[in-house]
C-alpha positions in Angstrom: 182.9 126.3 107.2 181.3 128.4 104.8 177.4 129.3 105.0 177.0 127.8 101.7 178.8 124.5 102.5 176.9 124.4 105.8 173.5 125.0 103.7 174.5 122.1 101.4 175.3 119.5 104.2 172.3 120.6 105.5 170.5 119.8 102.4 172.4 116.5 101.9 171.5 115.4 105.4 167.8 116.1 104.8 167.5 114.5 101.6 169.4 111.1 102.5 167.0 111.0 105.8 164.2 111.5 103.9 164.7 108.4 101.6 163.1 105.3 103.2 160.3 103.1 102.6 156.5 104.8 102.2 154.3 104.2 104.5 150.3 103.5 103.9 148.2 106.0 104.8 145.5 104.5 107.7 141.8 104.7 107.1 139.9 107.5 108.4 137.4 105.3 109.1 136.5 101.8 109.0 133.3 100.4 107.1 131.3 98.2 109.4 128.7 97.0 107.2 125.9 98.0 109.4 124.5 100.6 106.7 124.1 97.5 104.3 122.5 95.3 106.8 120.1 98.0 108.0 119.1 98.5 104.2 118.7 94.8 103.7 116.7 94.3 106.5 114.4 97.3 105.6 113.9 96.0 102.1 112.7 92.6 103.5 110.2 94.2 105.5 109.2 96.0 102.7 109.4 92.9 100.6 107.0 91.0 103.0 104.7 93.8 103.4 104.3 94.3 99.5 103.9 90.5 99.1 101.0 90.4 101.6 99.3 93.8 100.1 99.5 92.0 96.8 98.1 88.7 97.8 95.1 90.6 99.8 94.4 92.7 96.8 94.2 90.0 94.4 91.9 87.9 97.1 89.5 90.7 97.1 89.5 90.9 93.5 87.0 87.9 92.5 86.2 88.9 88.9 89.8 88.3 87.6 91.7 85.4 87.5 95.3 86.2 88.6 98.3 84.0 88.5 101.7 84.7 90.6 104.8 84.8 88.8 108.0 83.4 89.9 109.7 87.1 89.6 107.2 88.4 92.4 104.3 90.0 90.0 101.2 89.1 89.7 98.9 88.9 86.4 95.9 88.6 84.9 94.7 88.3 81.1 92.0 90.7 80.1 92.0 89.6 76.0 93.7 87.1 74.4 94.2 86.6 70.4 93.2 83.1 69.9 94.8 83.2 66.5 98.1 83.7 68.1 100.6 81.4 70.1 104.3 81.8 71.5 105.4 84.2 73.7 108.4 86.1 72.8 111.8 84.9 73.2 115.2 86.7 74.0 115.9 88.7 70.8 112.5 88.6 69.6 111.4 92.4 68.4 108.1 93.4 70.4 105.8 96.3 70.0 103.4 97.1 72.8 101.9 99.9 74.9 101.5 100.4 78.6 100.1 102.6 81.7 101.1 102.8 84.9 98.4 103.2 87.6 98.4 103.7 91.3 96.9 100.4 92.9 93.8 102.3 93.8 93.5 103.1 90.0 94.6 106.6 89.2 96.5 107.1 86.4 100.4 108.0 87.0 101.6 107.5 83.3 99.1 107.4 80.7 99.4 105.3 77.4 99.7 108.1 75.6 102.9 109.2 77.5 104.3 106.1 77.1 103.3 105.9 73.1 104.2 102.7 71.2 107.4 101.0 72.0 109.7 98.6 70.0 111.5 96.7 72.3 114.2 93.7 71.6 113.5 91.2 74.7 116.4 91.0 77.0 119.2 93.0 74.6 117.9 96.3 74.8 118.7 99.2 77.3 115.8 101.1 77.2 114.4 102.6 80.0 111.7 100.1 80.8 110.8 98.7 84.5 111.9 95.7 85.3 108.7 94.5 86.1 107.5 95.4 82.2 110.3 93.6 80.7 109.7 90.1 82.6 106.0 90.7 82.1 106.4 90.8 78.4 107.8 87.4 78.6 104.4 86.0 79.7 102.4 87.3 76.9 101.3 86.5 73.4 100.9 89.1 70.5 97.2 90.3 71.0 97.0 90.2 74.4 96.2 92.6 76.9 97.2 91.7 80.0 97.0 93.8 83.8 99.8 93.5 86.1 100.3 94.4 89.6 104.0 94.8 90.2 105.6 95.7 93.7 107.9 98.6 94.2 111.0 96.4 93.4 109.6 95.6 90.0 108.6 99.1 89.4 110.1 102.4 90.2 111.9 101.2 93.1 113.6 103.5 95.9 113.9 106.4 93.0 110.4 106.9 91.9 109.7 108.2 88.5 110.2 112.2 87.8 107.3 113.1 90.5 104.8 110.7 88.5 105.5 107.5 90.9 106.4 107.8 94.6 109.4 106.4 96.3 108.5 102.5 97.0 105.3 102.6 95.2 103.6 99.6 94.1 101.9 100.0 90.9 99.1 98.4 88.5 100.1 98.3 84.9 98.1 97.1 81.6 100.3 96.2 78.6 99.0 95.8 75.2 101.4 93.5 73.2 100.8 94.4 69.3 103.0 92.1 67.5 106.4 89.7 68.3 108.7 89.5 65.8 110.5 86.5 66.2 114.4 86.6 65.8 115.5 84.5 63.0 117.6 81.9 65.1 114.5 81.4 67.3 112.1 80.0 64.6 
C-alpha cells in the first residue's frame, strides 16, 4: 500500500469513526438557589426593620396625621386645595415637583435639581422611583403631601449617584400642580 493510499484510508476511518450523536456537555457548576434564598431572607429582615422604623417615626410626629398606604409608604397632607377633587388615574398627565430628604431632614436631592416634571400616570417609562409614582395616585391637584418611603420604594439597593445611599429610607414632599385628565377617564 502506498503512503498516499494509507493516508486516505486513515482519514476515511477517522471520519467515519467521528460520526456519532453529539453529547450534551455537563454543567460546570450547579445552582443551588442558596444565594437567592439568602437574598430573600436579607430583604425580609430589611423590610421588617424599615417598617418598624417608619412606624416609630410616625408615632413620634404627633403634629401630623399620617396615613399608611397599602403599597408600604406613609404620607401626610400638608396643604390641600379644596376647590379641586379627584386623584389622577392611569393615563392622566400630571405636573409636579418633589424633593428627596433623609429621614432626619437633610436634603439629598433638591426640588430645584428635579425641576417641574410632567408624567403620564402608569404610562411613562420616566425614571421616577416607585414611591413617587404610587404617591401621586393618592393626591389631588393643588396638594402638597409629605411621604415617608422605605428603601424598596425609594432607590433600593443601588442608591442614586452618590446622593442617596443604598437601602436608604427617604422623606419626600411632592407638590402636585395639575392633573390633565385623559379623555377616556372623563
